[in-house]
Phi, psi and omega in degrees: 000132180283143178289145181258006184225151177278348180256157180290148177294144179293146177270140182239142174253129179288140179307331178300337182263008188256124173290152182301324179299323177292317178299315181293321178295321177297322182276352182283336182280132183300323179292315179295324177297320176298314179299316180296315181298317179293319177296326180297333182264009184235157174293151178304141174064017181263353183242123173274159183305320183284359184269000183265136180263088181233150186278049177222160177281178182300316181295317179294320180297319178298321176298314180301317178293324175299320179294316180294323174296317181295336180267002178076015183270329188228144172241142180230151174212155181270134173232098186062229181279353185255150172253122184252160191230155168217144173282130181273059186302308184300312183293316182295317180296327177294323181280319182231077185302129177085346183296311179297323175302320179294314183282340179274345176293126179279135180274000000 
């Protein structure tokens, strides 16, 4: 099957392979926390990377999504020219029960 995009498909880390320190570090950054919180309130695959209102450029945003993928928090796929996202809530909750509930709670 031919690729439909000029860029490589994103690599994903399953939450089962993520140490707690990696998960906590990913969630400690305010930009990444904003991304996770916004994804938690949306349907899977409904948000493209460019649809988030965060105070960083494209390269930094790409880095933040790479960190979230590496921590097992986000899964991405390409749909035409856009890369869409989903929060891996079920898988992440199975690995770290209650952690997302804590960070998603607004203070």
